[in-house]
PLY file of the C-alpha trace (Angstrom):
ply
format ascii 1.0
element vertex 117
property float x
property float y
property float z
element edge 116
property int vertex1
property int vertex2
end_header
104.34 115.77 159.50
106.72 116.05 162.46
106.51 118.11 165.54
105.11 118.03 169.03
102.66 115.32 170.00
100.81 115.35 173.31
99.55 112.48 175.41
97.48 112.86 178.58
98.08 110.27 181.28
97.95 109.62 184.99
101.13 110.63 186.79
101.72 107.20 188.42
101.59 105.53 184.98
104.20 107.97 183.68
106.42 107.42 186.73
106.27 103.64 186.18
107.19 104.15 182.50
110.16 106.32 183.45
111.49 103.50 185.60
110.90 100.94 182.80
112.24 103.16 179.99
109.15 102.81 177.80
105.55 103.99 177.98
102.94 101.49 176.80
99.52 102.88 177.71
97.23 103.75 174.82
94.52 105.74 176.52
92.66 105.76 179.82
92.41 102.18 181.01
93.73 100.65 177.75
97.24 99.47 176.94
99.17 99.65 173.69
98.78 95.89 173.40
94.98 96.11 173.75
94.51 99.08 171.41
97.34 98.56 168.89
98.67 102.11 169.17
99.15 104.98 171.61
96.59 107.75 171.21
98.09 111.23 170.97
96.83 114.72 170.26
98.04 117.90 168.68
98.01 120.91 171.01
94.65 122.25 169.78
93.03 118.81 170.19
94.05 118.13 173.79
91.30 119.99 175.70
88.49 118.13 173.89
90.28 114.80 174.31
90.76 115.47 178.03
87.06 116.28 178.47
86.02 113.14 176.58
88.31 110.84 178.58
88.38 112.40 182.05
85.53 114.91 182.23
86.17 117.08 185.25
88.10 114.30 187.04
91.50 115.68 186.09
93.43 115.35 189.36
96.88 113.81 189.02
97.08 114.05 185.23
100.14 115.04 183.27
100.73 115.91 179.64
103.61 114.13 177.94
105.18 116.38 175.30
106.66 114.05 172.69
109.18 114.97 170.01
107.88 113.02 167.03
111.36 112.93 165.49
112.56 110.87 168.48
109.84 108.21 168.17
111.19 105.07 166.48
107.75 103.51 165.92
105.54 104.59 163.01
103.36 107.64 163.70
100.19 107.79 161.63
97.65 110.59 161.47
94.22 108.97 161.31
90.60 110.06 161.50
88.02 108.21 163.56
85.66 108.37 160.57
86.18 109.26 156.91
86.67 113.00 156.48
87.01 113.53 160.25
89.80 115.28 162.09
93.06 113.34 162.10
94.78 112.43 165.35
98.35 111.15 165.72
98.78 107.51 166.74
102.07 105.87 167.72
102.23 102.25 166.55
104.66 100.89 169.10
106.16 101.52 172.53
107.15 105.09 173.33
110.70 105.41 174.65
110.72 107.78 177.59
113.65 109.56 175.95
111.22 110.84 173.28
109.27 112.71 175.99
110.91 116.12 176.10
108.67 117.69 178.73
106.07 116.65 181.29
103.49 119.26 182.24
100.83 119.12 184.92
97.36 119.13 183.36
94.82 121.64 184.51
91.48 120.93 182.94
90.05 123.98 184.68
92.58 126.23 182.91
91.82 124.57 179.57
88.08 125.03 180.10
88.60 128.73 180.90
90.74 129.09 177.78
88.02 127.43 175.66
85.35 129.71 177.11
87.46 132.79 176.33
87.59 131.85 172.62
0 1
1 2
2 3
3 4
4 5
5 6
6 7
7 8
8 9
9 10
10 11
11 12
12 13
13 14
14 15
15 16
16 17
17 18
18 19
19 20
20 21
21 22
22 23
23 24
24 25
25 26
26 27
27 28
28 29
29 30
30 31
31 32
32 33
33 34
34 35
35 36
36 37
37 38
38 39
39 40
40 41
41 42
42 43
43 44
44 45
45 46
46 47
47 48
48 49
49 50
50 51
51 52
52 53
53 54
54 55
55 56
56 57
57 58
58 59
59 60
60 61
61 62
62 63
63 64
64 65
65 66
66 67
67 68
68 69
69 70
70 71
71 72
72 73
73 74
74 75
75 76
76 77
77 78
78 79
79 80
80 81
81 82
82 83
83 84
84 85
85 86
86 87
87 88
88 89
89 90
90 91
91 92
92 93
93 94
94 95
95 96
96 97
97 98
98 99
99 100
100 101
101 102
102 103
103 104
104 105
105 106
106 107
107 108
108 109
109 110
110 111
111 112
112 113
113 114
114 115
115 116
């Protein structure tokens, strides 16, 4: 499966990664080294992930849009529990060149979109 992966992060962490050339945060407050992989989402998964990690505290967040074909590390789709929904995980550093777009995150807009469904 290849396509667009999304990763929600704090803007200062992304800016530091841009300067370094690689992104090595796994999830909020956890590094790739601590977790073993970088947590990602597919587009339909991102709003629920954002709520779980940040709640309504979504100031200063950005969404990294990652082209999976540009990621040199293995990408595995794994479920948290057997039979559960699978999420993409990147098993190595993410080169900033694999990030094809950076979008501001608006949790309020995502919540409104969810409510409209």
